[in-house]
C-alpha positions in Angstrom: 21.0 48.8 -0.1 23.4 45.8 -0.6 26.8 47.6 -0.7 28.7 44.4 -1.1 26.7 43.6 -4.3 27.2 47.1 -5.5 31.0 46.8 -5.0 31.2 43.4 -6.8 29.3 44.8 -9.8 31.7 47.7 -9.9 34.7 45.5 -9.7 33.5 43.3 -12.5 33.0 46.2 -14.8 36.4 47.7 -13.8 34.8 50.9 -12.5 37.8 53.1 -11.6 35.6 55.5 -9.6 34.0 52.7 -7.6 35.3 53.8 -4.1 34.0 57.3 -4.5 30.6 56.2 -5.9 30.2 53.7 -3.1 31.1 56.3 -0.5 28.4 58.6 -2.0 25.8 55.9 -1.6 26.9 55.2 2.0 27.0 58.9 2.9 23.4 59.3 1.6 22.1 56.9 4.1 24.4 57.0 7.1 24.9 60.0 9.3 28.7 59.9 9.1 31.5 62.0 7.7 32.7 61.8 4.1 36.0 60.5 5.4 34.5 57.6 7.3 32.2 56.8 4.3 35.4 56.5 2.1 37.0 54.2 4.8 33.9 51.9 4.8 33.8 51.9 1.0 37.5 50.8 0.9 36.9 48.0 3.4 33.9 46.8 1.5 35.9 46.7 -1.8 38.6 44.7 -0.1 36.1 42.1 1.2 34.3 42.0 -2.1 37.5 41.3 -4.0 38.4 38.5 -1.6 35.3 36.5 -2.4 34.8 37.4 -6.0 36.5 34.3 -7.5 36.4 31.5 -5.0 37.8 28.1 -5.9 36.5 24.6 -5.3 33.0 23.0 -5.4 31.9 24.1 -2.0 32.7 27.8 -2.7 31.4 27.9 -6.3 27.7 28.9 -6.2 25.3 27.3 -8.7 24.0 29.9 -11.2 21.2 29.8 -13.8 21.6 33.3 -15.3 17.9 33.9 -14.5 17.0 36.4 -11.8 14.3 36.0 -9.2 12.3 38.9 -10.6 12.5 37.7 -14.2 11.2 34.3 -13.3 8.5 35.6 -10.9 9.8 33.7 -7.9 7.8 34.8 -4.8 5.1 36.3 -7.0 2.8 33.2 -6.7 2.4 32.6 -10.4 3.6 30.1 -13.0 7.3 30.9 -12.4 7.0 30.6 -8.7 5.1 27.3 -8.8 7.7 25.9 -11.2 10.5 27.0 -8.9 8.9 25.2 -6.0 8.6 22.0 -8.0 12.4 22.3 -8.6 13.0 22.9 -4.9 11.2 19.6 -4.2 13.5 17.9 -6.7 16.6 19.3 -5.0 15.4 18.1 -1.6 14.6 14.7 -3.1 12.7 11.8 -1.5 12.2 12.0 2.3 10.7 9.9 5.0 8.1 12.5 5.7 4.4 11.8 5.5 3.9 15.1 3.7 6.9 17.0 2.2 7.6 19.8 -0.3 6.8 17.6 -3.3 3.1 17.7 -2.2 3.1 21.5 -2.6 1.1 21.6 0.7 0.9 24.3 3.3 3.0 22.4 5.8 5.2 19.4 6.2 4.3 16.4 8.3 6.3 13.6 10.0 5.3 10.9 12.4 6.6 10.9 15.9 5.4 9.3 19.1 2.4 7.9 17.3 1.2 11.3 16.2 1.5 13.6 13.2 3.8 16.5 13.9 3.0 19.4 11.5 5.6 22.1 10.8 5.5 25.3 8.8 7.3 28.6 8.2 5.9 31.8 6.6 7.8 34.9 5.6 6.4 38.3 6.4 5.1 40.4 3.6 8.1 42.2 2.1 6.2 45.5 1.6 5.3 45.7 5.3 8.8 46.6 6.5 7.7 50.0 7.6 4.7 48.6 9.5 6.3 46.0 11.8 3.3 45.4 14.0 1.1 44.7 11.0 3.7 42.5 9.5 4.0 40.5 12.7 0.2 40.1 13.1 -0.3 38.8 9.6 2.7 36.5 9.4 1.8 34.9 12.7 -1.8 34.4 11.6 -0.5 32.9 8.3 1.7 30.4 10.1 -1.1 29.2 12.3 -3.4 28.9 9.2 -0.9 26.6 7.6 -1.0 24.3 10.6 -4.8 24.3 10.9 -5.4 23.5 7.3 -3.5 20.2 7.8 -6.1 19.2 10.3 -3.7 20.0 13.2 -3.9 22.1 16.3 -1.0 24.5 16.7 1.0 24.2 19.9 3.9 26.7 19.5 5.3 29.5 17.3 8.8 30.7 16.6 10.0 33.9 14.9 13.0 35.1 12.8 13.6 38.8 12.5 16.2 40.6 10.4 16.6 44.4 10.4 19.1 46.2 8.3 22.0 48.1 9.9 20.2 51.5 10.0 16.9 50.2 11.2 15.5 51.3 14.5 15.8 48.7 17.3 12.2 49.3 18.2 11.1 47.6 14.9 11.9 44.3 16.6 9.6 45.1 19.6 6.8 46.3 17.4 7.0 43.2 15.2 7.0 40.9 18.2 4.0 42.7 19.6 2.1 42.0 16.4 3.1 38.3 16.6 2.1 38.0 20.2 -1.2 39.7 19.7 -2.2 36.7 17.7 -0.4 34.5 20.3 -2.4 35.9 23.3 -5.7 35.7 21.5 -5.2 32.1 20.4 -3.3 30.8 23.4 -0.5 29.5 21.2 2.8 30.7 22.7 5.8 32.2 20.9 8.6 30.2 22.4 11.8 30.9 20.6 13.4 32.9 17.7 16.3 34.6 16.2 17.1 38.3 15.7 19.8 39.4 13.3 20.9 42.3 11.0 20.2 41.8 7.2 23.7 41.2 5.7 25.5 42.4 8.8 27.6 45.5 7.9 27.1 44.9 4.1 23.4 46.0 3.9 22.6 49.6 4.8 19.2 51.2 5.2 16.1 50.3 7.3 14.6 47.3 5.6 13.2 44.6 7.8 12.3 41.0 6.9 11.7 37.8 8.7 9.3 34.9 9.3 7.2 33.0 11.8 7.1 29.3 12.1 4.6 27.1 13.8 4.4 23.5 15.1 1.2 21.5 15.5 -0.1 18.0 16.4 -2.7 16.1 14.4 -4.6 12.8 14.6 -6.1 13.1 11.1 -4.6 14.9 8.1 -6.4 17.1 5.6 -3.6 17.3 3.0 -4.4 18.4 -0.6 -3.5 15.1 -2.1 -6.7 13.6 -0.5 -9.1 15.7 -2.7 -11.1 13.4 -4.9 -13.8 13.5 -7.5 -17.3 13.9 -6.1 -16.1 16.2 -3.3 -17.6 19.7 -2.9 -15.6 22.9 -2.2 -16.5 25.2 0.7 -15.0 28.6 1.2 -15.2 30.9 4.3 -15.3 34.6 4.1 -12.0 36.4 3.5 -10.8 39.9 4.0 -7.1 39.4 3.1 -4.0 39.8 5.2 -0.5 41.1 4.3 -1.3 41.4 0.6 -4.6 43.3 1.0 -3.0 45.5 3.6 -0.2 46.3 1.2 -2.6 47.2 -1.5 -4.5 49.5 0.8 -1.3 51.2 2.1 0.3 51.8 -1.2 -2.8 53.1 -2.9 -3.7 55.4 0.0 -6.8 53.5 1.1 -5.6 53.0 4.7 -9.0 52.5 6.2 -9.3 49.1 4.5 -6.3 47.8 6.5 -8.6 47.5 9.6 -10.8 44.9 7.7 -7.8 42.5 7.6 -7.4 42.5 11.4 -9.5 39.5 12.5 -9.2 35.8 13.5 -12.2 34.4 11.6 -10.1 31.8 9.8 -8.8 30.5 13.1 -12.3 30.6 14.6 -13.6 28.5 11.8 -10.8 25.9 12.1 -11.1 25.7 15.9 -14.9 25.2 15.6 -14.3 22.2 13.2 -11.7 20.7 15.5 -13.9 21.1 18.6 -16.9 19.5 16.7 -14.8 16.5 15.6 -15.5 17.3 11.9 -11.9 17.2 10.7 -12.1 13.4 10.1 -15.0 14.1 7.7 -12.9 16.5 5.6 -10.6 15.3 2.8 -8.5 18.5 2.4 -8.1 22.1 3.5 -6.0 25.0 2.4 -5.9 28.7 2.9 -6.4 31.1 0.0 -3.1 32.9 0.1 -0.8 34.6 -2.5 -1.7 33.5 -5.9 -5.3 33.5 -4.8 -7.9 30.9 -5.6 -6.3 30.6 -9.0 -3.0 29.5 -7.5 -4.5 27.1 -5.0 -6.7 25.5 -7.6 -3.6 24.7 -9.7 -1.6 23.3 -6.8 -4.5 21.1 -5.6 -5.3 19.9 -9.1 -1.7 18.9 -9.7 -1.1 17.3 -6.4 -4.4 15.3 -6.2 -4.7 14.6 -10.0 -8.2 16.1 -10.2 -10.1 19.0 -11.7 -11.7 21.8 -9.7 -14.7 23.7 -10.9 -15.7 27.0 -9.2 -18.8 29.2 -9.2 -17.6 32.8 -9.5 -20.8 34.3 -8.1 -20.4 32.3 -4.9 -16.7 33.1 -4.5 -17.4 36.9 -5.0 -20.1 36.9 -2.3 -17.6 35.7 0.3 -15.1 38.5 -0.1 -15.2 41.3 2.5 -17.3 44.1 0.9 -14.8 46.9 1.5 -11.9 44.8 0.3 -13.8 43.8 -2.8 -14.8 47.4 -3.6 -11.1 48.4 -3.3 -9.9 45.6 -5.5 -12.6 46.3 -8.1 -11.9 50.0 -8.1 -8.2 49.3 -8.7 -8.9 46.7 -11.3 -7.2 44.0 -9.4 -8.4 40.4 -10.0 -9.7 39.3 -6.6 -9.2 35.6 -7.6 -5.5 36.1 -8.0 -4.6 37.6 -4.7 -4.5 36.4 -1.1 -8.0 36.5 0.5 -7.0 34.6 3.6 -10.1 32.5 3.3 -10.4 28.8 4.2 -11.1 26.3 1.4 -12.5 23.0 2.6 -12.8 19.9 0.3 -15.2 17.2 1.6 -17.8 14.6 0.6 -21.1 16.3 -0.2 -23.0 14.4 2.5 -21.0 16.3 5.2 -21.5 19.8 3.6 -24.5 20.9 5.8 -22.8 19.7 9.0 -19.6 21.6 8.2 -21.4 24.8 7.1 -23.6 24.8 10.2 -20.6 24.5 12.4 -18.8 27.4 10.8 -22.0 29.6 10.7 -22.6 29.0 14.4 -19.2 30.5 15.2 -20.0 33.8 13.3 -18.1 33.1 10.1 -19.7 33.2 6.7 -19.2 30.3 4.4 -20.8 28.6 1.3 -20.3 25.9 -1.3 -18.2 27.5 -4.1 -17.4 24.5 -6.3 -16.8 20.8 -6.8 -14.1 18.3 -7.6 -14.4 16.2 -10.8 -12.2 13.8 -12.8 -9.8 15.6 -15.1 -7.0 18.1 -14.9 -6.6 21.8 -14.0 -9.5 24.1 -13.0 -12.3 26.1 -14.5 -14.4 29.0 -13.5 -18.2 29.2 -14.1 -19.1 32.8 -14.7 -22.5 33.9 -16.0 -23.3 30.4 -16.9 -20.2 30.1 -19.1 -17.0 28.2 -18.5 -13.7 30.1 -18.3 -10.1 29.0 -18.0 -8.9 29.3 -14.5 -5.1 28.9 -14.7 -2.9 31.3 -12.7 -1.1 34.1 -14.6 2.7 34.4 -14.6 2.5 36.5 -11.5 -0.3 37.0 -8.9 -2.7 39.9 -9.6 -0.7 43.1 -9.6 -1.7 44.7 -6.4 0.6 47.7 -6.0 1.6 50.5 -8.5 5.0 49.0 -9.1 3.6 45.5 -9.6 1.2 46.9 -12.2 4.2 48.4 -14.0 6.0 45.0 -13.9 2.9 43.3 -15.2 1.5 39.8 -15.1 2.2 38.5 -18.6 4.4 35.5 -19.2 7.7 36.6 -20.7 8.4 35.4 -24.3 11.6 33.6 -23.2 9.9 31.7 -20.3 10.6 28.3 -21.8 14.3 29.2 -22.3 14.5 30.4 -18.7 12.9 27.2 -17.5 15.6 25.1 -19.2 18.3 27.3 -17.4 16.5 26.8 -14.1 16.3 23.0 -14.7 20.0 22.9 -15.4 20.8 24.8 -12.2 18.6 22.5 -10.1 20.4 19.4 -11.6 23.8 21.1 -10.7 22.6 21.7 -7.1 21.5 18.0 -6.8 24.9 16.9 -8.2 26.8 19.1 -5.7 24.7 17.6 -2.9 25.5 14.1 -4.0 29.2 14.8 -4.3 29.4 16.2 -0.8 27.3 13.5 0.8 29.5 10.8 -0.8 32.6 12.6 0.4 31.4 12.8 3.9 30.3 9.2 3.9 33.8 8.2 2.8 35.4 10.3 5.5 
């Protein structure tokens, strides 16, 4: 619980009983006396008041009036993709070979005559109570993002934040999950950061964090290189953090075991060892937002159209995972499958597939790239629209309650987000100019 935010909301509505209410919330969570809870509440209110109305450009945060949840940020749908486009605008032009404007899995710069590939992945927010699982899946995700750029990972780093009342052992359990992947792949975890969420101002046991990775490449397989005439290959997928979360919060815990594998990494290592990366135009991992989300991003970045065969896609989803998703009426094309998508010229398809098969990973051709825009799905011989929904497939009970439909005022919210992005850019320019003058 964010007690600083609670205090600020109470101050703004002139809540005369704020101190007592806040003390109640603190007393519910912390094993302390009522007197001490009141003392903490009083101190929080003092600090909240001190920062409620800051003056000056540096201390005045940019606001849009649109919340993360309302706009679907982090939910890997239309609102999330739009926000990431705005992030690229705020960053602006860079000297990178691949930067955020490409909507790729990682960023790339040139250094010492090589491509240096860098990525960061956040752990799944619903795996806070399962630190080992969270660590395993976020580490694997970070390595995937390096591999799909045609690079070989060389190091990992971690960032762990545990709220004030969280058990210290969460840190160790989480790192154990990360280093399980590290030891199996030979890619070391070499540095990191460990902090409390919000310091003294966030109480409870929530944990969050991320894992970053760095890799080196000779040839890149960025999304922008997809071109008409290419075929699309997908490897088998059993999901990761998202599928684990679904299984956990619907009480189908046995399905979690299906997600514990390194088949994606095995396939990528096989392609690197066989020297086939130079024959591949683009690669990506099917993560949150599913094939729907990846198709949209590839189509936009490369200026092409993607056509998928639903029957071939379905056959590559882990049987137990697919049965669970079908039973819960969750669209398997709109969630993270943790499969590998490969886009390559058709003349190299057999060689690529044979290489993957030899290493014990299932794969097949699932579609093709043509001229045009967007994506479509061929299902039962008929063409269907394949655009992502406002949010990824609702894969937990609370997500089903929130829903996937685009809100009626989405266009209005987009304009507010546009304005906020412009204001952030203006602030950056003002500070840059000031520091240059100084």
